[in-house]
N, C-alpha and C positions, 0 to 999 in steps of 0.2 A: 627504372632503377635509379635513385639519385646516388645511390653508393657506389663509389667508383673502385675497384681494388687497386692495391698498391702495386701489383705484378703490373696491371695493364699501363698504371701512370709510370713506371720505370721504363718500360717499353716504348712508351710514346715520349718519353724523354729521350731515351738515346739515339730514338729515330730522330726526334727533331735535332739532337747535338749533331748528328751523324750528316744529315743534310745540309746544316749551317757550314761544315768544315768542308765539306764536299764542294760545296758552292764556292766557298771562298777561295780552295785549291783551284777551282777550274777558271775563275776571274784573273786568278795571278797567272795561270798558263797562259790564258790569252793577252794578257799586258806584255808578257815576256815575248809572245809572238811577235805582235805588234811592233815592239822594240826591233825584234830581230829584222822584222821586214823594213825598218825604215834603215838599218843601217847596210841592208844588202841593196 
C-alpha cells in the first residue's frame, strides 16, 4: 500500500505536534526546577 490516507496523515501530524509540545513543556519545567534548586 503506497497510498496513505489523509486520515492517517492527520493523526500522525497531530501526534507529532503533541509530542513536540509536550517535550518542550517538560524541558521548560525541568529548567525551572533547576533554577529553583539553585536559589534554595
